[in-house]
N, CA, C and O atoms as CSV, one atom per row, in Angstrom:
chain,resi,resn,atom,element,x,y,z
A,1,MET,N,N,78.894,-53.072,37.247
A,1,MET,CA,C,80.096,-54.119,36.248
A,1,MET,C,C,80.866,-53.311,34.441
A,1,MET,O,O,81.753,-53.355,33.588
A,2,GLU,N,N,79.795,-52.763,34.850
A,2,GLU,CA,C,79.908,-52.459,33.234
A,2,GLU,C,C,81.351,-51.210,33.550
A,2,GLU,O,O,82.528,-51.114,33.202
A,3,ASN,N,N,80.284,-50.352,34.486
A,3,ASN,CA,C,81.318,-49.342,35.032
A,3,ASN,C,C,82.642,-49.282,35.393
A,3,ASN,O,O,83.296,-48.249,35.246
A,4,MET,N,N,83.081,-50.260,35.835
A,4,MET,CA,C,83.875,-50.299,36.057
A,4,MET,C,C,85.351,-51.106,34.835
A,4,MET,O,O,86.562,-51.034,34.622
A,5,VAL,N,N,84.218,-51.748,34.418
A,5,VAL,CA,C,85.507,-52.080,33.009
A,5,VAL,C,C,85.501,-50.850,32.202
A,5,VAL,O,O,86.231,-51.009,31.224
A,6,GLU,N,N,84.938,-49.647,32.236
A,6,GLU,CA,C,84.603,-48.582,31.649
A,6,GLU,C,C,85.854,-47.675,31.994
A,6,GLU,O,O,86.453,-46.930,31.219
A,7,SER,N,N,86.100,-47.893,33.258
A,7,SER,CA,C,86.921,-47.317,33.541
A,7,SER,C,C,88.417,-48.148,33.919
A,7,SER,O,O,89.410,-47.661,34.460
A,8,ALA,N,N,88.288,-49.031,33.620
A,8,ALA,CA,C,89.644,-50.041,33.556
A,8,ALA,C,C,90.087,-49.337,31.962
A,8,ALA,O,O,91.029,-48.636,31.595
A,9,LYS,N,N,89.154,-49.795,31.424
A,9,LYS,CA,C,89.525,-49.135,30.104
A,9,LYS,C,C,89.991,-48.387,29.522
A,9,LYS,O,O,90.648,-48.748,28.545
A,10,ALA,N,N,89.852,-46.726,29.905
A,10,ALA,CA,C,90.199,-45.378,30.097
A,10,ALA,C,C,91.646,-45.338,30.362
A,10,ALA,O,O,92.387,-44.578,29.739
A,11,THR,N,N,92.084,-46.186,31.324
A,11,THR,CA,C,93.063,-46.438,32.108
A,11,THR,C,C,94.388,-47.340,31.141
A,11,THR,O,O,95.586,-47.086,31.263
A,12,VAL,N,N,93.971,-48.114,30.463
A,12,VAL,CA,C,94.542,-48.936,29.727
A,12,VAL,C,C,94.753,-48.214,28.356
A,12,VAL,O,O,95.769,-48.282,27.665
A,13,ASP,N,N,93.729,-47.581,28.111
A,13,ASP,CA,C,94.223,-46.601,26.801
A,13,ASP,C,C,95.478,-45.803,26.733
A,13,ASP,O,O,96.462,-45.750,25.994
A,14,HIS,N,N,94.811,-44.882,28.382
A,14,HIS,CA,C,96.099,-43.392,28.537
A,14,HIS,C,C,96.979,-44.673,28.789
A,14,HIS,O,O,96.027,-45.351,28.404
A,15,PHE,N,N,97.753,-45.441,29.031
A,15,PHE,CA,C,99.077,-45.794,29.823
A,15,PHE,C,C,99.430,-46.999,28.716
A,15,PHE,O,O,100.654,-47.104,28.639
A,16,ALA,N,N,98.740,-47.940,27.834
A,16,ALA,CA,C,99.042,-49.146,27.257
A,16,ALA,C,C,99.833,-48.333,26.321
A,16,ALA,O,O,99.415,-47.269,25.867
A,17,PRO,N,N,101.424,-49.038,25.924
A,17,PRO,CA,C,101.704,-50.232,25.714
A,17,PRO,C,C,102.387,-50.012,27.405
A,17,PRO,O,O,103.380,-50.739,27.390
A,18,HIS,N,N,102.342,-49.675,28.125
A,18,HIS,CA,C,103.259,-49.578,29.241
A,18,HIS,C,C,102.568,-49.993,30.739
A,18,HIS,O,O,102.545,-49.215,31.693
A,19,ILE,N,N,101.950,-51.519,30.765
A,19,ILE,CA,C,101.754,-52.011,31.686
A,19,ILE,C,C,102.251,-53.586,31.875
A,19,ILE,O,O,102.936,-54.372,31.220
A,20,VAL,N,N,101.573,-53.610,33.054
A,20,VAL,CA,C,102.139,-54.981,32.849
A,20,VAL,C,C,101.364,-55.179,34.354
A,20,VAL,O,O,101.595,-54.597,35.414
A,21,TYR,N,N,99.964,-56.634,33.912
A,21,TYR,CA,C,99.108,-56.891,34.496
A,21,TYR,C,C,99.706,-58.005,35.856
A,21,TYR,O,O,100.288,-58.890,35.227
A,22,ILE,N,N,99.800,-58.286,37.087
A,22,ILE,CA,C,100.065,-59.232,38.268
A,22,ILE,C,C,98.630,-60.097,38.483
A,22,ILE,O,O,97.619,-59.396,38.524
A,23,ASN,N,N,98.533,-60.874,38.558
A,23,ASN,CA,C,97.494,-61.355,39.714
A,23,ASN,C,C,98.107,-62.421,40.483
A,23,ASN,O,O,99.014,-63.079,39.973
A,24,VAL,N,N,97.608,-62.708,41.928
A,24,VAL,CA,C,98.212,-63.268,42.333
A,24,VAL,C,C,97.314,-63.602,43.141
A,24,VAL,O,O,96.614,-62.984,43.943
A,25,LEU,N,N,97.471,-65.230,42.672
A,25,LEU,CA,C,96.064,-66.549,43.035
A,25,LEU,C,C,96.934,-67.309,44.473
A,25,LEU,O,O,97.323,-68.477,44.478
A,26,SER,N,N,97.063,-66.555,45.356
A,26,SER,CA,C,97.811,-67.267,46.280
A,26,SER,C,C,96.721,-68.254,47.286
A,26,SER,O,O,95.689,-68.390,46.629
A,27,PRO,N,N,96.614,-68.852,48.395
A,27,PRO,CA,C,94.879,-69.191,49.047
A,27,PRO,C,C,94.107,-68.455,49.298
A,27,PRO,O,O,94.053,-67.898,50.395
A,28,MET,N,N,93.290,-68.251,48.336
A,28,MET,CA,C,91.939,-67.739,48.146
A,28,MET,C,C,90.700,-67.687,49.086
A,28,MET,O,O,90.001,-68.683,48.895
A,29,SER,N,N,90.268,-66.976,49.901
A,29,SER,CA,C,88.730,-67.705,50.494
A,29,SER,C,C,87.907,-65.551,50.377
A,29,SER,O,O,88.522,-64.567,50.789
A,30,VAL,N,N,86.812,-65.530,49.867
A,30,VAL,CA,C,86.007,-64.714,49.880
A,30,VAL,C,C,85.959,-63.471,51.004
A,30,VAL,O,O,85.334,-62.412,51.067
A,31,ASN,N,N,86.528,-63.862,51.500
A,31,ASN,CA,C,86.035,-62.730,52.779
A,31,ASN,C,C,87.975,-62.535,52.860
A,31,ASN,O,O,88.219,-61.344,53.056
A,32,CYS,N,N,88.853,-63.100,52.793
A,32,CYS,CA,C,90.204,-62.888,53.174
A,32,CYS,C,C,90.343,-61.276,52.972
A,32,CYS,O,O,90.566,-60.612,53.983
A,33,ASP,N,N,90.255,-60.791,52.050
A,33,ASP,CA,C,90.446,-58.906,52.365
A,33,ASP,C,C,90.066,-57.980,52.413
A,33,ASP,O,O,90.646,-56.933,52.124
A,34,ARG,N,N,88.008,-58.245,53.139
A,34,ARG,CA,C,87.135,-57.505,53.618
A,34,ARG,C,C,86.884,-57.977,55.548
A,34,ARG,O,O,86.659,-57.014,56.281
A,35,VAL,N,N,86.932,-59.227,56.138
A,35,VAL,CA,C,87.253,-59.175,57.418
A,35,VAL,C,C,88.286,-59.042,58.208
A,35,VAL,O,O,87.930,-58.567,59.287
A,36,GLY,N,N,90.138,-59.386,58.110
A,36,GLY,CA,C,90.759,-59.042,58.515
A,36,GLY,C,C,91.271,-60.035,58.839
A,36,GLY,O,O,91.546,-60.923,58.032
A,37,THR,N,N,91.578,-60.118,60.445
A,37,THR,CA,C,92.307,-61.312,60.762
A,37,THR,C,C,91.006,-61.692,61.647
A,37,THR,O,O,91.200,-61.398,62.826
A,38,GLY,N,N,89.752,-62.254,61.411
A,38,GLY,CA,C,88.809,-62.503,62.038
A,38,GLY,C,C,88.198,-63.517,60.754
A,38,GLY,O,O,87.209,-64.231,60.918
A,39,ALA,N,N,89.085,-63.433,59.267
A,39,ALA,CA,C,88.473,-64.268,58.003
A,39,ALA,C,C,88.513,-65.169,58.677
A,39,ALA,O,O,89.144,-65.470,59.690
A,40,GLU,N,N,87.583,-65.756,57.897
A,40,GLU,CA,C,87.701,-67.815,57.433
A,40,GLU,C,C,88.753,-67.982,56.545
A,40,GLU,O,O,88.845,-67.409,55.460
A,41,ALA,N,N,89.953,-69.177,57.252
A,41,ALA,CA,C,90.700,-70.208,56.579
A,41,ALA,C,C,90.261,-69.987,54.926
A,41,ALA,O,O,89.249,-70.373,54.341
A,42,PRO,N,N,91.307,-69.295,54.477
A,42,PRO,CA,C,91.177,-69.340,52.388
A,42,PRO,C,C,91.109,-71.529,52.610
A,42,PRO,O,O,91.753,-72.310,53.309
A,43,LYS,N,N,89.651,-71.757,51.289
A,43,LYS,CA,C,89.905,-73.445,50.943
A,43,LYS,C,C,90.809,-73.649,50.078
A,43,LYS,O,O,91.582,-74.598,49.944
A,44,ALA,N,N,90.591,-72.111,49.124
A,44,ALA,CA,C,91.534,-73.225,47.629
A,44,ALA,C,C,93.022,-72.109,47.715
A,44,ALA,O,O,93.268,-70.917,47.903
A,45,LYS,N,N,93.932,-73.724,47.373
A,45,LYS,CA,C,95.136,-72.959,47.445
A,45,LYS,C,C,96.086,-72.368,46.976
A,45,LYS,O,O,95.594,-71.946,45.929
A,46,ASP,N,N,97.635,-71.852,47.004
A,46,ASP,CA,C,97.994,-71.962,45.974
A,46,ASP,C,C,98.075,-72.041,44.902
A,46,ASP,O,O,98.651,-73.085,44.595
A,47,ILE,N,N,97.513,-70.896,43.288
A,47,ILE,CA,C,97.396,-71.138,42.393
A,47,ILE,C,C,99.356,-71.045,41.987
A,47,ILE,O,O,100.062,-71.948,41.535
A,48,GLY,N,N,99.737,-69.672,42.350
A,48,GLY,CA,C,100.889,-69.026,41.093
A,48,GLY,C,C,100.060,-67.769,41.213
A,48,GLY,O,O,98.942,-67.408,41.582
A,49,ILE,N,N,101.275,-67.249,40.671
A,49,ILE,CA,C,101.384,-65.747,40.097
A,49,ILE,C,C,101.306,-65.580,38.396
A,49,ILE,O,O,101.934,-66.058,37.452
A,50,LEU,N,N,100.430,-64.842,38.520
A,50,LEU,CA,C,99.895,-64.725,36.653
A,50,LEU,C,C,100.515,-62.701,36.736
A,50,LEU,O,O,100.643,-61.736,37.490
A,51,ALA,N,N,100.764,-63.365,34.785
A,51,ALA,CA,C,102.056,-61.848,34.573
A,51,ALA,C,C,101.040,-61.916,32.967
A,51,ALA,O,O,100.605,-62.791,32.219
A,52,SER,N,N,101.032,-60.981,33.023
A,52,SER,CA,C,100.259,-60.305,31.824
A,52,SER,C,C,100.194,-58.993,30.709
A,52,SER,O,O,99.519,-58.063,31.151
A,53,LYS,N,N,100.623,-58.816,29.698
A,53,LYS,CA,C,100.514,-57.643,29.597
A,53,LYS,C,C,98.677,-56.951,29.108
A,53,LYS,O,O,98.398,-55.798,28.782
A,54,ASP,N,N,97.875,-57.975,29.213
A,54,ASP,CA,C,96.313,-57.996,28.731
A,54,ASP,C,C,95.578,-58.693,28.695
A,54,ASP,O,O,95.236,-59.784,28.238
A,55,ILE,N,N,94.988,-56.869,30.035
A,55,ILE,CA,C,94.244,-57.326,31.257
A,55,ILE,C,C,93.079,-58.472,31.199
A,55,ILE,O,O,92.843,-59.140,32.206
A,56,LEU,N,N,92.517,-58.627,30.246
A,56,LEU,CA,C,91.289,-58.968,29.985
A,56,LEU,C,C,91.747,-60.873,30.018
A,56,LEU,O,O,90.953,-61.788,30.237
A,57,ALA,N,N,93.309,-61.008,29.713
A,57,ALA,CA,C,93.158,-62.163,29.165
A,57,ALA,C,C,93.795,-62.624,31.107
A,57,ALA,O,O,93.384,-63.644,31.659
A,58,ILE,N,N,94.618,-61.808,31.687
A,58,ILE,CA,C,95.554,-62.778,32.512
A,58,ILE,C,C,93.308,-62.539,33.506
A,58,ILE,O,O,92.611,-63.414,34.020
A,59,ASP,N,N,93.118,-61.540,33.377
A,59,ASP,CA,C,91.229,-61.942,34.252
A,59,ASP,C,C,90.585,-63.200,33.952
A,59,ASP,O,O,90.008,-63.944,34.745
A,60,GLN,N,N,90.741,-63.336,32.803
A,60,GLN,CA,C,90.371,-64.660,32.164
A,60,GLN,C,C,91.254,-66.227,32.306
A,60,GLN,O,O,90.939,-67.246,31.690
A,61,ILE,N,N,92.013,-66.144,32.939
A,61,ILE,CA,C,93.307,-67.014,32.579
A,61,ILE,C,C,92.591,-67.767,34.448
A,61,ILE,O,O,92.104,-68.777,34.956
A,62,SER,N,N,93.084,-66.177,34.805
A,62,SER,CA,C,92.653,-66.161,36.324
A,62,SER,C,C,91.052,-66.835,37.182
A,62,SER,O,O,90.929,-67.320,38.307
A,63,ILE,N,N,89.974,-66.586,36.047
A,63,ILE,CA,C,88.973,-67.341,36.447
A,63,ILE,C,C,88.780,-69.071,36.642
A,63,ILE,O,O,88.341,-69.897,37.443
A,64,ASP,N,N,89.672,-68.929,34.838
A,64,ASP,CA,C,89.584,-70.643,34.304
A,64,ASP,C,C,90.753,-71.572,35.855
A,64,ASP,O,O,90.475,-72.432,36.691
A,65,MET,N,N,91.743,-70.960,35.607
A,65,MET,CA,C,92.537,-71.812,36.903
A,65,MET,C,C,91.354,-71.828,38.364
A,65,MET,O,O,91.373,-72.703,39.230
A,66,VAL,N,N,90.794,-71.137,38.347
A,66,VAL,CA,C,89.753,-71.124,39.839
A,66,VAL,C,C,88.686,-72.218,39.991
A,66,VAL,O,O,88.417,-73.091,40.817
A,67,TYR,N,N,88.169,-71.747,38.739
A,67,TYR,CA,C,87.404,-73.202,38.195
A,67,TYR,C,C,87.681,-74.256,37.550
A,67,TYR,O,O,86.890,-74.868,36.833
A,68,GLU,N,N,89.387,-74.681,37.863
A,68,GLU,CA,C,89.084,-75.992,37.450
A,68,GLU,C,C,90.024,-76.459,38.583
A,68,GLU,O,O,90.796,-77.419,38.583
A,69,LEU,N,N,89.743,-75.439,39.665
A,69,LEU,CA,C,90.408,-76.501,41.391
A,69,LEU,C,C,89.263,-77.093,41.721
A,69,LEU,O,O,88.198,-76.844,41.155
A,70,PRO,N,N,89.457,-78.247,43.035
A,70,PRO,CA,C,88.090,-78.856,43.069
A,70,PRO,C,C,86.817,-78.202,43.253
A,70,PRO,O,O,86.475,-77.191,42.639
A,71,GLU,N,N,86.093,-78.836,44.155
A,71,GLU,CA,C,84.906,-78.340,44.251
A,71,GLU,C,C,84.904,-77.584,45.352
A,71,GLU,O,O,84.573,-76.400,45.411
A,72,LYS,N,N,85.492,-78.674,46.741
A,72,LYS,CA,C,85.254,-78.318,47.742
A,72,LYS,C,C,86.069,-76.844,48.089
A,72,LYS,O,O,85.919,-76.094,49.054
A,73,GLU,N,N,86.962,-76.740,46.946
A,73,GLU,CA,C,88.549,-75.240,47.401
A,73,GLU,C,C,87.359,-74.580,46.566
A,73,GLU,O,O,87.234,-73.549,47.227
A,74,SER,N,N,86.175,-74.461,45.316
A,74,SER,CA,C,85.895,-72.927,44.281
A,74,SER,C,C,84.905,-73.542,44.992
A,74,SER,O,O,84.993,-74.549,44.289
A,75,HIS,N,N,83.927,-73.869,45.864
A,75,HIS,CA,C,83.020,-73.377,45.539
A,75,HIS,C,C,82.341,-72.097,46.069
A,75,HIS,O,O,81.261,-71.757,45.588
A,76,ALA,N,N,82.921,-71.388,47.027
A,76,ALA,CA,C,82.800,-70.122,47.589
A,76,ALA,C,C,82.066,-69.182,46.886
A,76,ALA,O,O,80.959,-68.678,46.692
A,77,LEU,N,N,84.210,-69.216,46.368
A,77,LEU,CA,C,84.600,-68.306,45.456
A,77,LEU,C,C,83.286,-68.368,43.780
A,77,LEU,O,O,82.532,-67.557,43.242
A,78,LYS,N,N,83.649,-69.706,43.564
A,78,LYS,CA,C,82.565,-69.198,42.374
A,78,LYS,C,C,80.880,-68.955,42.643
A,78,LYS,O,O,80.346,-67.985,42.104
A,79,GLU,N,N,80.294,-69.634,43.270
A,79,GLU,CA,C,79.183,-68.710,44.222
A,79,GLU,C,C,79.051,-67.233,44.282
A,79,GLU,O,O,78.134,-66.603,43.755
A,80,CYS,N,N,80.682,-66.392,45.411
A,80,CYS,CA,C,80.979,-65.426,45.169
A,80,CYS,C,C,80.334,-64.500,43.505
A,80,CYS,O,O,79.381,-63.760,43.263
A,81,ILE,N,N,81.699,-65.184,42.536
A,81,ILE,CA,C,81.630,-64.341,41.064
A,81,ILE,C,C,80.479,-64.483,40.761
A,81,ILE,O,O,79.810,-63.451,40.709
A,82,GLU,N,N,79.752,-65.892,40.425
A,82,GLU,CA,C,78.431,-66.009,40.189
A,82,GLU,C,C,76.961,-64.245,40.866
A,82,GLU,O,O,76.384,-63.224,40.491
A,83,SER,N,N,77.113,-64.839,41.601
A,83,SER,CA,C,76.104,-64.180,42.591
A,83,SER,C,C,76.202,-62.497,41.927
A,83,SER,O,O,75.176,-61.949,41.526
A,84,ARG,N,N,77.302,-61.928,41.890
A,84,ARG,CA,C,77.291,-61.032,41.946
A,84,ARG,C,C,78.133,-60.463,40.503
A,84,ARG,O,O,79.024,-59.629,40.339
A,85,GLU,N,N,77.157,-61.608,39.322
A,85,GLU,CA,C,77.364,-61.399,38.237
A,85,GLU,C,C,79.191,-61.412,37.248
A,85,GLU,O,O,79.376,-61.215,36.047
A,86,GLY,N,N,80.114,-61.684,38.215
A,86,GLY,CA,C,81.325,-61.680,37.781
A,86,GLY,C,C,82.214,-61.672,36.558
A,86,GLY,O,O,83.204,-61.025,36.214
A,87,LEU,N,N,81.830,-62.180,36.283
A,87,LEU,CA,C,81.733,-62.954,34.885
A,87,LEU,C,C,81.531,-61.858,33.421
A,87,LEU,O,O,82.360,-61.813,32.512
A,88,HIS,N,N,80.226,-61.017,33.463
A,88,HIS,CA,C,79.635,-60.163,32.931
A,88,HIS,C,C,80.966,-58.941,32.471
A,88,HIS,O,O,81.100,-58.246,31.464
A,89,GLN,N,N,81.873,-59.102,33.824
A,89,GLN,CA,C,83.154,-57.914,33.964
A,89,GLN,C,C,83.645,-58.536,32.006
A,89,GLN,O,O,83.543,-58.005,30.900
A,90,LEU,N,N,83.974,-59.390,32.328
A,90,LEU,CA,C,85.040,-60.648,31.437
A,90,LEU,C,C,84.708,-60.441,29.967
A,90,LEU,O,O,85.429,-60.232,28.991
A,91,GLU,N,N,83.056,-60.593,30.151
A,91,GLU,CA,C,82.140,-60.139,28.549
A,91,GLU,C,C,82.207,-58.681,28.252
A,91,GLU,O,O,82.339,-58.263,27.101
A,92,TYR,N,N,82.152,-58.216,28.881
A,92,TYR,CA,C,81.198,-56.622,28.688
A,92,TYR,C,C,83.457,-56.265,28.220
A,92,TYR,O,O,83.961,-55.829,27.185
A,93,GLY,N,N,83.887,-56.555,29.064
A,93,GLY,CA,C,85.624,-55.553,28.598
A,93,GLY,C,C,85.669,-56.493,26.673
A,93,GLY,O,O,86.055,-56.097,25.573
A,94,ALA,N,N,85.216,-57.469,27.039
A,94,ALA,CA,C,85.993,-57.816,25.162
A,94,ALA,C,C,84.564,-57.195,23.796
A,94,ALA,O,O,84.548,-57.131,22.566
A,95,GLU,N,N,83.736,-56.914,24.710
A,95,GLU,CA,C,82.595,-56.699,24.128
A,95,GLU,C,C,83.270,-55.042,23.338
A,95,GLU,O,O,83.119,-54.690,22.168
A,96,ILE,N,N,84.083,-54.217,24.567
A,96,ILE,CA,C,84.610,-52.707,24.145
A,96,ILE,C,C,85.877,-53.188,23.812
A,96,ILE,O,O,86.735,-52.312,23.921
A,97,GLY,N,N,86.184,-53.983,23.541
A,97,GLY,CA,C,87.696,-53.904,23.087
A,97,GLY,C,C,88.772,-53.124,24.208
A,97,GLY,O,O,89.525,-52.188,23.940
A,98,ILE,N,N,88.627,-53.700,25.332
A,98,ILE,CA,C,89.750,-53.437,26.549
A,98,ILE,C,C,91.097,-54.227,26.530
A,98,ILE,O,O,92.178,-53.959,27.055
A,99,GLY,N,N,90.627,-55.468,25.627
A,99,GLY,CA,C,91.992,-57.163,25.075
A,99,GLY,C,C,91.314,-57.821,24.828
A,99,GLY,O,O,90.345,-57.453,24.164
A,100,THR,N,N,91.457,-59.153,25.228
A,100,THR,CA,C,91.484,-60.020,24.166
A,100,THR,C,C,91.537,-61.756,26.163
A,100,THR,O,O,92.368,-62.092,27.006
A,101,ARG,N,N,89.893,-62.196,25.751
A,101,ARG,CA,C,89.769,-62.896,26.677
A,101,ARG,C,C,90.373,-64.785,26.054
A,101,ARG,O,O,89.902,-65.895,26.301
A,102,LYS,N,N,91.616,-64.329,25.176
A,102,LYS,CA,C,92.398,-65.858,24.783
A,102,LYS,C,C,94.284,-65.884,25.560
A,102,LYS,O,O,94.941,-64.869,25.792
A,103,TYR,N,N,94.545,-66.701,25.699
A,103,TYR,CA,C,95.426,-66.154,26.088
A,103,TYR,C,C,96.919,-68.473,26.234
A,103,TYR,O,O,96.592,-69.653,26.358
A,104,LYS,N,N,98.059,-67.875,26.126
A,104,LYS,CA,C,98.628,-68.864,26.324
A,104,LYS,C,C,99.481,-68.634,27.624
A,104,LYS,O,O,100.364,-67.856,27.983
A,105,LEU,N,N,98.719,-69.792,28.205
A,105,LEU,CA,C,99.824,-69.953,29.438
A,105,LEU,C,C,101.534,-70.424,29.152
A,105,LEU,O,O,101.962,-71.175,28.276
A,106,THR,N,N,102.037,-69.937,29.864
A,106,THR,CA,C,103.769,-70.214,29.414
A,106,THR,C,C,103.589,-70.405,31.123
A,106,THR,O,O,102.773,-69.930,31.913
A,107,GLU,N,N,105.057,-71.575,31.333
A,107,GLU,CA,C,105.008,-72.646,32.866
A,107,GLU,C,C,106.325,-71.227,32.209
A,107,GLU,O,O,106.618,-70.777,31.101
A,108,ILE,N,N,106.939,-70.885,34.145
A,108,ILE,CA,C,108.160,-70.682,34.386
A,108,ILE,C,C,108.156,-70.922,35.437
A,108,ILE,O,O,107.175,-70.962,36.180
A,109,LYS,N,N,110.104,-71.284,35.888
A,109,LYS,CA,C,110.200,-72.090,36.890
A,109,LYS,C,C,111.097,-71.639,37.426
A,109,LYS,O,O,111.513,-72.147,38.467
């Protein structure tokens, strides 16, 4: 996990400030991008599309929005994130200065 964050930081350091990050939180399931057409139907609803100039802030708000979903929608995703220590990426990213975990959500309709 830390190697992935360090790799991302090298990319950010090289290309910043010419990067915009976009996270698409469309109907989500744990295996939707790994199983193909045989994947289980998504349980988490469409949350929306997020954009930011800060890689860590956008990932933090994405996690926060998933964790705010009802348990029946978020359980499998949270279990997958936590069992793989996915939250450590956010902690380590803040530690090495890739971005900030603080964010301000501005809704655009």
